N, C-alpha and C positions, 0 to 999 in steps of 0.2 A: 654816839654815831647821832645825829642829826639826819631826816628826813633826804634834808637837799644834797647831803652825802654820798646820797646812794644813787649808783648807776641803777634803772630800774631792768634795762634791759640784760644789765653783766647778771642781776641778781635773780632774772627770772631763765635766764641759763642758765646757773647755776640748781638751780631748782628742775629743771630739767634732765641735766646730769645725773642727781641724784634719786629722782622717780625711774630713767630709762637704767641705773644699775641696778635698785632695790627690785625691781617690780618690774619692770621689761625685760629686762636680762633673768635677774634673781628670780621670779617668779614664776614667768613664761617661757622661761627656755628648756625647761620641762616638756614641753607640750612636742617640740619637732624632735625631743633629743629620746622623745618614749619609743617609737615606734623602733628603732635597734635599741637602746636598750632594754624593750622587754624581750625580742627574740634573742638575745645577749645571753639573758642571764633567765630566761624561758620563763615570765614574769604573765601571771592571770590578769583580765581584765578585773579583776580584783584585789588585786596587789598592787598593779598599777592606781588604783584610787586610792587605795590605804596609803601608800607613799604622797600624792598629792594631798590627800587630806590631812594628813602629819604636819604639810608646810601652812594647813592651813589651820590649825588651834593653834598652832605657835602664831599665829598671823594674828588671833581670837587674843591670847595672854599679850599681845607685845601693846595692841591697841588699848586693851583695862592698866596694863601697866603705865604705856603712856599718858594715858591721862593724868596721870597723879601731879598735881600741883606743884609738887617740888623735885625735881631733879636736882642733882648733889653735880656740878660741875658746867650747868647751863647745858639749854636743849641745843645747842651748836654741839657742846660738846658728847653731850647722846649723838646728834645725828651723825658725826663724823664716823664713832665707834660702833652705830647702826650700820653703817654703810660697808664698813673696814668684816664687819662682820659675816653681813651679805656677802662679799665675794669671797671669802675664805671658805665658807660653807657649802658654795654654788660649786668654788674648787675644788674642793674636797670628796668631792660628791662623785670625783674620778675614782677615788682608789678604794671603795669598799664591796664585800661582795655580798652583804645580807643587809635583810629587812632591817633588824636593829639599828643599823650604823646606818641606814638610809633614811631611817625613820627620824630618828634624833638629829643628824643632820639638816634634815627639813622641815625641820617643830623649829632648829635655832635657827635658819634662813627667815622660815613664815616670822619669828619674836621681829627679829632685824628689820625685815622689810614694812612690819607696819610701823615701829619707830619710826623707819622715814616717813613714810606718806605721812604721817602725822605732823611728826614736829617739820619736816622740808615747808609739807602745806602751809602749816602754824606760823609758822617762820616767815615763809616769802610771801602769802597771802595779807601778813599785817603790813608787810612792809610794801607791799607794793596799792595797795589802796591806802595806804598811812602818804603818798606821796601823787595819789592820784590816778593811778598806771592798774586802778586792778584790771582791765583789759587782758593785762600779760601775762595774766592767770592761765590764755589757754596754751601759750611757751612755755611755762612750769607743766603742767598737764600731759603736753604732748609729747613727754621722756618718755612715758607708758611705751607707744605707737613706733618710738626711733630706736626705743632699745629691742621691739619685738621685730623690727624692719633689721635694724645690727644683728641680733643672734639668729635671723632669720638666712641671710648674709654666710654668716658666721657657719653656719650647722650646713650649707649648700656649698663653701667653700670645702671648709672640712669632709664632707662626705664622697664630694667629687675627686678626692687628692684620695680615697677610700684608706680617712680615719677616723678612728671607730669612735662608739658615743664618751667612751672614759675620756680621751682628745675633747671632744665638746664640750661635756663639763670645765675641761681645768681651762679652754679657752673661753670661754664665759664666764669665769672669773679672772681670767687676768685684763678680760674687758672694764667687767667693772672697778676692779684697782685704779686702771688709769680714767675712771671718772670720779674715781674718789678725787687724786687728785685736784681736778678741777670745780669738785664742788668747798674742797677748802679755799680756793683763792679767789670764792666769787659768794660764798654766803657771809656775809656779817655776823659779826656776834652780839654783840650790843645789841636788844630791842628795839623798836621802834613804839612807841604807843601812841593806838591807836586813834585816830578823834572825835571826839565825840559822838553819840549816837544818843539818839531816841532810843529807852530801853524797852522792851517787849514785855509784857505782863507775864508776871513766873507764872504764874494757874496756865496762862492760854502756852505759852512755850512748854513748858512740860511736858501736855497734851498733845503740839503741835509736834514735838521731837519725836515722843513714844509713836503715833502716826509713821511721821518721817522713817524713822528705824526699824519698822516691822517690814517701809516699802524697802528701805535699803539693804535687809535680809534677803525677802527675799528675790531681790534685783538679784545679789549675791551667789545665791541657788541658782535662778535662772540662767546666770550667761555662763557660770563656769563649769555645766557638762560640757558642750561646744566647746568653750575655749582648752580643756584638757583635753580632748576627745575626739577633734577636730582630724587630725593629722591622722590619727585610725580610723575616721572615717572614712575618709577617702582614702584610702587606703584599699578598703573593700570595695570599692570601685574602679573595677579595670579599666574604664575611659578615664576616670581621671588620676587613679594612681602612677602614671607616668609624671605628673604634671606636679606632685605633691607637697616641693619647697613652694610652691609660687603659690597657691592657696596660704600658707601662713603669713608668705612675702605681704600678699593680696590685705593680707586680713591686721597686713602689721603699720601698711600703708594709709590702708582707710581711716584708720586710729589720729595717724598723727593731726588732720585737719579737724577732727572728727571736737574735741573741746570747742573749737575759736566760733564751730558753724553752731552745735547745742548751746555756747554761753552766749552767744547773741539772739537766739532764739530765745534765749532764756529772758535777752533785758527786752522783747516785742510782748512777749505770751506770760511772763513772769516764769522763776526759776522752776515753781513745782510743776506745775500748766508743764515745761517743756519736758522737767523730765519722765510724766506721765505720756507723752506722744511719744519721746525716744524709745522708755518701755514699749511702748506701743508693737517700734519698726524692729524694735529686739525678739519680739519674740516673734516674728513673720522669720528672722532669722534665722534664728532656732529651731523652728518648725521646717525652714527651707531645706535644711539640712540632715535632714531623717525623712520625707515627707518628695522629697524633690534630689535624687543623690545622683544627678547626674553630672556631669563638667557642667553644665549652668547654673542648674540648681544650687551645688557645692561653692560655685563663686560666686553666685548670689550670699546665702550664708555668710561665709567669709566677709565678702564687703559690708553688709549690714551690722554683723557681729561688731568686728572692726572701728565701723561706721557710729556704734553706737557706746558699746560699754565705759569706753573714759568719759563721753560725752554725760551720760550716767552717772558714773562716778563722781566726777566735777560737780553738774548740778548737786549732786547731795551732800560733799562738804561744803560748798556755798550757801545752802539752804540751808545748814547745821553751823554756819558761821551764822545765817543772818540771825537764829535767835538770840544770840548772845556774843553781841561784838564787841565786846569791852572781856569776851574770857573766850573762845575758841576752842580750844583748844579740849575741853571737856567735852560737849556734843557733838563736837568733830570725832574724836576720842570714842562716842558711845554709836553714835551710828557707822564707826568702823568696824566697834566690838559687833555689833549685830551682821554688818555687810559679812562678817570673820564666819559667822555662826552658819550663814545659807552656806560657804564656802566650803565649809565642812564636810557638811551634810550633802552635797549636790556628786562627788566625785565620789561619795561610797554608791549614792543610790544610782549612777551609772555604772559605777563599774561594778558589783553584786546585780546592779538589772542584767547585765548583759551576760554575766555568767549562768543567768536563771534562763534567762532571754532568748538568746545568742540574737543580741541585736537593741541597740541603743533605740530607738523608736518609743517605746514607755515614759523613759527613761526623759525623755526628751520632749517629750508632752507633756509630765508633767512640769518639765523646765515650762514651758510656752506658759500656764497656766499660772506657774508664778508669777512671772514677767507677767503680765496682763491683772493680777491682783494687786501685782506691784503699783502700776499705773493708777489704777483706781485711789490706791490709797495715798498714794501724791495728789490727787486730785482732790479729797477728803481735808488734808493737810494747809491746802488752799483755803479752804472754807472754815475752818477750823479757826 
């Protein structure tokens, strides 16, 4: 398939649906379902965090596996299989009652979501750059915010209809299957060779990749505590609790344009400098969720988190791609794996930290510190 035969908007839209299904729904629908699920099954915060971390362990495993230079059947076939797996494991969460089954399903779903993020990003970004439409990466990455908004509306509608947490998981799985059909018709199979670019010195690229991976891992730790438990935090505020679904909706709405905004900032400041600025902004949102637990403070936290976490995700992947433009899958998978490690630790620290202290305050302070260190490391990447 030649570059000219690609419809860049259709391709970017296919990426949007892939990311929306596997990440926006497959990963993040757990957050709004968690409160009714925890009530129905009498889960402690530690157990809730353990289920979240199982998903992230799978995400880490998937990111490492997706780095393989050889995937039998081609990357598009694996992308579609991973999307189908994500949809099935999401819907299947409606049936079990025991922790073992929940952990297994979320682990498999995590593997699938990492495959989707790495493979869809590599396929879509490579093609968009090949046809000179790299700015449409913002459409691709807006899938997370879109998926969050759709899942928020779904959960809101089902809760209003008196449906329980099992119906919510099933509904998420069905939505993901619908997205799979769109991706299958919009993401082509044949790879398009990237334009020749000047290679980065291997030693310099390796040093930058190490710093970038550490920064990305700390970002994963820093954002995930609030992203996983913000609805639980909202429920603890008497004034905010009646508006619970709105906070998750605000987070998703803020995420949709965030990639375009931060990619534009990246064009002006440089990708890693933009990453550093976004990290500081996100740290303010994480801190606000516990230091200012009023309606205003929680709306600010949701907006700042939603407005940065996908921008940071995109900037990190773009920075990784820039380190190896001729073969971007390896560095993209490495930073995704580092991100996965941070995500594994975050919910465990938050959940068991809450069980020990009765509050998310201390875990959120640690997350804030992690984001600030991540921003500092990103500055160092630009100087390496």
